[in-house]
C-alpha positions as CSV (number, residue, x, y, z in Angstrom):
1,M,-80.7,23.5,22.8
2,S,-82.7,21.1,20.6
3,E,-82.7,17.3,21.5
4,S,-80.8,16.7,18.1
5,E,-78.1,19.2,19.4
6,R,-77.7,17.7,23.0
7,Q,-74.4,16.4,24.0
8,V,-73.8,14.3,26.9
9,G,-70.3,13.6,27.9
10,I,-69.0,10.6,29.9
11,A,-67.3,12.6,32.6
12,S,-67.4,16.0,34.3
13,I,-63.9,17.2,35.4
14,K,-64.3,20.9,35.6
15,L,-63.0,22.7,38.6
16,S,-65.0,25.1,40.5
17,D,-64.2,28.6,41.1
18,D,-63.4,28.0,44.8
19,E,-61.2,25.0,43.9
20,I,-59.3,27.3,41.5
21,D,-59.0,30.0,44.1
22,A,-57.7,27.5,46.6
23,A,-55.0,26.1,44.3
24,V,-53.9,29.6,43.3
25,A,-53.6,30.7,47.0
26,V,-51.2,27.8,47.4
27,M,-49.1,28.7,44.4
28,R,-48.9,32.3,45.5
29,S,-47.8,31.3,49.0
30,G,-44.8,29.5,47.4
31,A,-45.3,26.5,49.8
32,L,-46.0,24.0,47.0
33,R,-44.7,20.7,48.3
34,Q,-46.4,18.4,50.8
35,G,-47.2,20.5,53.9
36,K,-50.0,22.0,55.8
37,E,-52.7,21.5,53.2
38,C,-51.8,17.9,52.8
39,E,-52.0,17.5,56.5
40,S,-55.5,19.1,56.7
41,F,-56.7,17.1,53.8
42,E,-55.7,13.8,55.5
43,N,-57.3,14.8,58.8
44,E,-60.5,15.9,57.0
45,F,-60.6,12.9,54.6
46,A,-60.1,10.4,57.7
47,A,-63.0,12.1,59.5
48,K,-65.2,11.9,56.5
49,V,-64.7,8.2,56.0
50,G,-64.3,7.1,59.5
51,A,-60.8,6.0,59.4
52,R,-58.3,6.6,62.2
53,H,-55.5,7.5,59.7
54,A,-55.3,8.9,56.2
55,V,-52.1,9.2,54.3
56,C,-52.1,11.3,51.1
57,N,-49.7,10.4,48.3
58,S,-49.2,10.9,44.6
59,S,-51.8,8.6,42.8
60,G,-54.1,5.7,43.4
61,T,-51.4,3.3,42.0
62,A,-49.0,4.7,44.6
63,A,-51.7,4.2,47.4
64,L,-51.8,0.4,46.6
65,H,-48.2,0.1,46.1
66,L,-47.5,1.8,49.5
67,A,-50.0,-0.5,51.2
68,Y,-48.2,-3.6,49.9
69,M,-44.7,-2.4,50.7
70,T,-45.8,-2.3,54.3
71,F,-46.1,-6.2,54.6
72,L,-45.5,-7.9,51.3
73,E,-42.6,-10.2,50.9
74,P,-41.1,-11.4,47.6
75,G,-43.2,-14.3,46.1
76,D,-46.3,-13.6,48.3
77,E,-49.5,-14.0,46.4
78,V,-52.4,-11.6,46.5
79,L,-56.0,-12.5,45.2
80,V,-57.2,-9.9,42.9
81,P,-60.1,-9.5,40.5
82,S,-59.4,-9.7,36.8
83,F,-62.1,-7.4,35.9
84,T,-60.7,-4.2,37.0
85,F,-58.1,-1.6,36.1
86,I,-54.5,-2.8,35.8
87,A,-53.1,-0.9,38.7
88,T,-54.9,-3.3,41.1
89,A,-52.4,-6.0,39.9
90,T,-49.3,-4.0,38.9
91,S,-49.1,-2.5,42.4
92,V,-48.7,-6.2,43.8
93,V,-46.0,-6.9,41.1
94,A,-44.2,-3.6,42.0
95,A,-44.0,-4.7,45.7
96,G,-42.5,-8.1,44.9
97,G,-45.7,-10.1,45.0
98,K,-47.7,-12.2,42.4
99,P,-51.4,-11.3,41.5
100,I,-53.7,-14.2,41.5
101,F,-56.5,-13.5,39.0
102,C,-60.0,-14.4,40.0
103,D,-63.3,-14.2,38.2
104,V,-66.0,-11.9,39.2
105,D,-69.8,-12.2,40.1
106,P,-71.9,-11.9,36.8
107,K,-74.5,-9.4,38.3
108,S,-72.4,-7.2,40.5
109,F,-69.0,-7.3,38.6
110,L,-67.3,-7.8,42.0
111,L,-64.9,-10.4,43.2
112,D,-66.3,-13.7,43.2
113,L,-65.3,-14.9,46.7
114,K,-65.9,-18.6,46.1
115,D,-63.5,-18.5,43.1
116,A,-61.1,-16.4,45.1
117,E,-60.9,-18.9,47.9
118,S,-60.5,-21.8,45.5
119,R,-57.2,-20.2,44.5
120,I,-55.7,-19.8,47.9
121,T,-52.3,-21.6,48.6
122,E,-49.8,-21.5,51.3
123,K,-48.3,-18.6,49.5
124,T,-51.5,-16.3,49.6
125,R,-50.9,-13.3,51.9
126,A,-53.6,-10.9,51.0
127,I,-56.8,-10.2,49.2
128,S,-57.5,-7.1,47.2
129,P,-61.4,-6.7,46.6
130,V,-62.3,-3.7,44.4
131,H,-65.4,-1.7,45.0
132,L,-65.8,-1.5,41.2
133,Y,-67.7,1.3,39.6
134,G,-68.5,2.6,43.2
135,N,-70.4,-0.5,44.1
136,A,-69.4,-1.8,47.6
137,C,-68.2,-5.3,48.0
138,N,-69.9,-7.5,50.8
139,I,-67.6,-6.3,53.5
140,E,-68.6,-9.0,56.0
141,A,-68.1,-11.8,53.6
142,V,-64.6,-10.6,52.6
143,Q,-63.5,-10.0,56.2
144,A,-64.8,-13.6,57.1
145,L,-62.7,-15.1,54.2
146,A,-59.7,-13.0,55.2
147,K,-59.9,-14.0,58.8
148,K,-60.5,-17.7,57.9
149,H,-57.3,-17.8,55.9
150,D,-55.3,-15.2,57.8
151,L,-55.2,-12.7,54.9
152,K,-54.6,-9.0,54.9
153,I,-57.2,-6.9,53.1
154,V,-56.2,-4.1,50.6
155,W,-59.4,-2.6,49.5
156,D,-59.1,-0.9,46.2
157,S,-61.5,2.0,46.5
158,A,-60.2,4.0,43.8
159,Q,-63.7,4.4,42.3
160,A,-65.7,4.3,45.5
161,H,-65.6,7.7,47.1
162,G,-68.8,8.0,49.1
163,A,-69.8,4.4,48.8
164,T,-71.2,2.7,52.0
165,W,-71.8,-0.8,53.3
166,R,-74.6,-0.9,56.0
167,E,-74.5,2.7,56.2
168,A,-70.7,2.9,57.1
169,D,-68.4,4.3,54.6
170,V,-66.1,1.8,52.8
171,G,-63.1,3.8,54.1
172,S,-63.8,2.8,57.7
173,F,-62.9,-0.9,57.1
174,G,-59.3,-2.0,57.5
175,D,-56.6,-3.2,56.9
176,F,-55.9,-0.8,54.1
177,V,-58.4,1.3,52.0
178,C,-56.8,2.8,48.9
179,Y,-58.3,5.8,46.9
180,S,-57.5,7.6,43.7
181,F,-58.0,11.2,42.9
182,Y,-57.6,11.0,39.2
183,P,-59.7,13.4,37.0
184,S,-62.2,10.8,36.2
185,K,-63.1,10.0,39.7
186,N,-66.1,11.1,42.0
187,M,-63.7,13.6,43.5
188,F,-60.3,14.6,42.1
189,V,-57.2,16.7,42.5
190,G,-55.5,16.1,39.2
191,E,-53.2,13.2,40.2
192,G,-53.3,12.0,43.7
193,G,-54.2,9.1,46.2
194,M,-55.0,8.3,49.7
195,V,-54.5,5.3,52.0
196,C,-56.7,4.8,55.0
197,T,-55.8,2.5,58.0
198,D,-56.9,2.1,61.7
199,D,-53.3,0.7,62.5
200,P,-51.0,3.4,63.9
201,A,-48.0,1.3,63.1
202,M,-49.0,1.0,59.4
203,D,-49.7,4.8,59.3
204,E,-46.2,5.4,60.4
205,Q,-44.6,3.0,57.8
206,L,-47.0,4.6,55.0
207,R,-45.5,8.0,55.9
208,L,-42.0,6.8,55.8
209,L,-42.4,4.9,52.6
210,R,-44.0,7.8,50.7
211,A,-40.9,10.0,51.4
212,H,-37.8,7.7,50.9
213,G,-37.9,6.2,54.3
214,D,-36.7,9.6,55.7
215,T,-36.7,9.9,59.4
216,G,-34.6,13.0,59.5
217,R,-32.5,15.0,57.1
218,Y,-30.4,12.5,55.1
219,M,-31.4,9.7,57.6
220,H,-33.2,6.7,55.8
221,T,-34.3,3.8,57.8
222,R,-36.3,2.1,55.0
223,F,-36.4,1.8,51.3
224,G,-39.0,4.2,50.1
225,L,-40.1,6.3,47.2
226,N,-41.1,9.7,46.4
227,Y,-45.0,9.3,46.5
228,R,-45.8,12.7,48.2
229,M,-48.7,14.9,47.2
230,T,-48.4,18.6,46.7
231,D,-50.1,21.1,48.7
232,V,-51.8,22.5,45.5
233,E,-53.4,19.0,44.9
234,A,-54.4,18.9,48.6
235,A,-56.0,22.3,48.4
236,I,-58.2,21.3,45.6
237,G,-59.0,17.9,47.4
238,R,-60.2,19.8,50.5
239,K,-62.8,21.8,48.4
240,Q,-63.8,18.7,46.5
241,L,-64.3,16.7,49.7
242,S,-66.5,19.6,51.2
243,R,-69.0,18.9,48.2
244,L,-68.6,15.1,47.7
245,D,-72.0,14.4,49.4
246,Q,-73.6,16.8,46.9
247,M,-71.8,15.3,43.9
248,I,-72.7,11.8,45.0
249,S,-76.3,12.7,45.4
250,V,-76.7,14.0,41.9
251,R,-75.0,10.7,40.5
252,R,-77.3,8.6,42.6
253,R,-80.3,10.6,41.1
254,N,-79.1,10.1,37.6
255,A,-78.5,6.4,38.2
256,G,-81.9,6.1,39.5
257,I,-83.4,7.6,36.5
258,L,-81.3,5.3,34.2
259,N,-82.4,2.3,36.2
260,E,-86.0,3.2,36.1
261,K,-86.2,4.1,32.3
262,M,-84.0,1.3,31.1
263,A,-85.1,-1.7,33.2
264,D,-87.4,-3.0,30.5
265,I,-85.2,-2.6,27.4
266,A,-84.7,-6.1,26.0
267,G,-80.9,-7.0,25.8
268,I,-79.9,-4.3,28.3
269,T,-78.8,-5.5,31.8
270,I,-78.8,-2.7,34.2
271,P,-76.3,-2.6,37.2
272,A,-77.1,-4.6,40.3
273,A,-76.1,-3.7,43.9
274,N,-76.6,-5.5,47.3
275,D,-79.4,-4.1,49.3
276,S,-76.8,-3.1,52.0
277,V,-74.8,-0.9,49.6
278,S,-75.2,2.8,49.0
279,H,-73.6,2.8,45.4
280,A,-71.4,5.9,44.6
281,W,-71.8,5.4,40.8
282,H,-68.4,6.3,39.6
283,Q,-69.5,4.4,36.4
284,Y,-72.9,3.3,35.3
285,C,-72.2,0.1,33.4
286,V,-74.7,-2.1,31.5
287,L,-74.3,-5.4,29.7
288,V,-75.4,-5.4,26.0
289,D,-76.9,-8.7,24.6
290,K,-76.7,-8.5,20.8
291,E,-79.2,-11.4,20.4
292,R,-82.0,-9.6,22.2
293,Y,-81.0,-6.0,21.7
294,G,-80.2,-6.2,18.0
295,L,-76.8,-4.4,18.2
296,D,-73.6,-5.4,19.9
297,R,-71.8,-3.2,22.3
298,D,-69.5,-1.5,19.7
299,Q,-72.3,-0.9,17.4
300,L,-74.4,0.7,20.3
301,I,-71.4,3.0,21.0
302,E,-71.5,4.3,17.4
303,A,-75.2,4.7,17.5
304,L,-75.1,6.6,20.8
305,S,-72.3,8.8,19.5
306,A,-74.6,9.8,16.5
307,R,-77.2,10.9,19.1
308,G,-74.7,13.0,21.0
309,V,-74.1,10.6,23.9
310,S,-70.6,9.6,24.8
311,S,-70.0,6.1,26.3
312,G,-66.9,4.0,27.3
313,V,-65.8,0.5,28.0
314,H,-64.5,-0.4,31.5
315,Y,-63.0,-2.9,30.6
316,P,-62.6,-4.5,27.2
317,R,-60.4,-7.4,28.6
318,G,-59.6,-8.9,31.9
319,L,-56.1,-8.5,33.4
320,H,-55.3,-12.1,32.9
321,Q,-55.8,-11.4,29.1
322,Q,-53.2,-8.6,29.1
323,P,-49.9,-9.4,27.3
324,V,-47.7,-8.3,30.1
325,F,-49.5,-10.9,32.5
326,I,-49.7,-13.6,29.8
327,D,-45.9,-13.2,29.3
328,R,-45.4,-13.6,33.1
329,Y,-48.0,-16.1,34.2
330,G,-49.2,-17.8,31.2
331,E,-52.8,-18.2,29.7
332,Q,-55.9,-18.5,31.9
333,S,-59.6,-18.7,31.4
334,L,-62.1,-16.7,33.5
335,P,-65.4,-16.9,31.7
336,V,-67.4,-14.2,33.4
337,T,-64.6,-11.7,33.1
338,E,-64.1,-12.5,29.3
339,S,-67.9,-12.2,28.6
340,H,-68.2,-8.9,30.3
341,G,-65.3,-7.6,28.4
342,R,-67.2,-8.2,25.3
343,S,-70.5,-6.7,26.4
344,V,-69.9,-4.1,29.2
345,L,-70.7,-0.5,28.4
346,A,-70.4,2.6,30.6
347,L,-73.0,5.3,30.1
348,P,-72.9,8.9,31.5
349,V,-74.0,9.3,35.1
350,H,-71.7,12.0,36.5
351,H,-72.8,15.1,38.7
352,G,-72.4,17.4,35.8
353,M,-75.5,15.9,34.2
354,S,-79.2,17.4,34.6
355,E,-82.2,15.2,35.0
356,Q,-83.0,16.0,31.4
357,D,-79.6,14.7,30.4
358,A,-80.2,11.4,32.2
359,L,-83.5,11.0,30.6
360,Y,-82.0,11.7,27.2
361,V,-79.5,9.0,27.7
362,A,-82.0,6.4,28.5
363,D,-84.2,7.4,25.7
364,A,-81.2,7.3,23.4
365,V,-80.5,3.7,24.4
366,R,-84.1,2.7,23.9
367,S,-84.2,4.4,20.4
368,C,-81.0,2.5,19.3
369,A,-82.5,-0.9,19.7
370,A,-82.7,-2.7,16.3
């Protein structure tokens, strides 16, 4: 294929042959609902991330909602970053709480803890830091803030499979660590989620809540929901988990190439990560400065598309700018979030890319500069 014909997509979601075979085997067995495959997936996932317990469920949103249902009371407030996917906040609302939108650090895109602390009130019950794009938060700083103000921590790790802090997997830190297995994620099952916790009492509650609070046939001790995962999805997840390290390794290689080749492009700010973090690179997001680069973010998207490079915007606006939340809570100004929404651009970094693909993406960004 010539360079002019090269196409580099933004994601790689093709199932491997062994993942297809595993799913087919479950379908042929007739045991489709949550069962032995889900149990094995939970045990293997918990062992992989270093958690005592892992509870599979139907989506990353369900994972967050289940975590909040274990402790949140109506009117409780939860500190959340505004620069993230909407499920980080809607899960709080679904559990009866109120998300308190906070700004993010301009370099890391992660929750600004100083801004978050300034918004703590007597109603604040929890904090939900997001390991955005696979970039781990400063775990120790978050834990210190939570301890100081007696807050629960609900880590949103929907994009952080394989990320570590000081060589420890982000899934090993409590109180709750919530994952998504949506097709765009580093590992996926179709639709699915997982909650990790070290608290056996919370593990029990999570299992009750994902299945209508059912403690026996037609015996319900808590209000719950049907948030179960199927064994078909779990079978795919087990296979994906077995090759997660290899997939993350390729993403890290690709991100390293992009960092090296684009570091000196005027007007393009490459991602930053703490030295204690091993980034999982769910997304590779840059900031585009029109004054220095010559094109704005949207113009660069069009120019890259003409060169066969797909790109995306994660996220064009903060949650505090979403109509559904403006209607509920009124208008708010979060300058960093709003600025990033205008300039952030996700470039391909996924494990389906070759080294040549990564080099091509970097060269394409350089060649588009006006």
